[in-house]
C-alpha positions in Angstrom: 164.5 -10.8 2.1 167.2 -13.4 2.6 170.2 -13.6 0.3 170.4 -16.7 -1.8 173.2 -19.2 -1.7 174.0 -18.9 -5.4 175.5 -16.0 -7.3 176.0 -15.2 -11.0 179.4 -15.1 -12.5 180.7 -14.2 -15.9 183.8 -15.7 -17.5 185.9 -13.2 -19.4 188.5 -14.0 -22.1 192.1 -13.3 -21.1 193.0 -12.5 -24.8 190.1 -10.1 -25.8 188.5 -9.2 -22.4 185.1 -10.1 -23.8 182.3 -11.8 -21.7 182.1 -15.3 -23.1 180.1 -17.4 -20.7 177.6 -16.7 -17.8 176.6 -19.2 -15.1 175.6 -19.3 -11.4 177.7 -20.9 -8.7 177.2 -21.9 -5.1 178.9 -19.3 -2.9 179.8 -21.9 -0.2 182.0 -23.9 -2.5 184.3 -20.9 -3.1 186.3 -19.2 -0.4 186.8 -15.4 -0.4 189.1 -14.3 -3.2 189.1 -17.8 -4.8 188.8 -17.6 -8.6 187.9 -20.2 -11.1 189.3 -20.5 -14.6 187.8 -22.4 -17.4 189.0 -23.4 -20.9 186.1 -22.9 -23.3 185.6 -22.1 -27.0 185.4 -18.4 -27.9 183.2 -17.8 -31.0 184.8 -14.4 -31.7 188.4 -15.7 -31.9 187.3 -19.2 -33.1 189.6 -21.0 -30.7 189.8 -22.4 -27.2 190.9 -19.8 -24.5 191.4 -19.6 -20.8 188.5 -17.7 -19.1 188.7 -15.9 -15.8 185.8 -15.6 -13.4 184.2 -12.3 -12.3 181.1 -11.8 -10.2 178.4 -9.9 -12.1 175.0 -8.5 -11.2 172.1 -10.2 -12.9 168.6 -8.9 -12.7 
């Protein structure tokens, strides 16, 4: 079976280390080792935080 072009990534909070957001991205838009950071609202800490991307296995 062929591998898909998309992969699931989780965005983890820099402050707490908790998983805050999950999405899928197109692998071809990101080079090897390239990481994406987002600034999103964290419900646990009740403020906006910088989130770092990590690849996760979904299934």
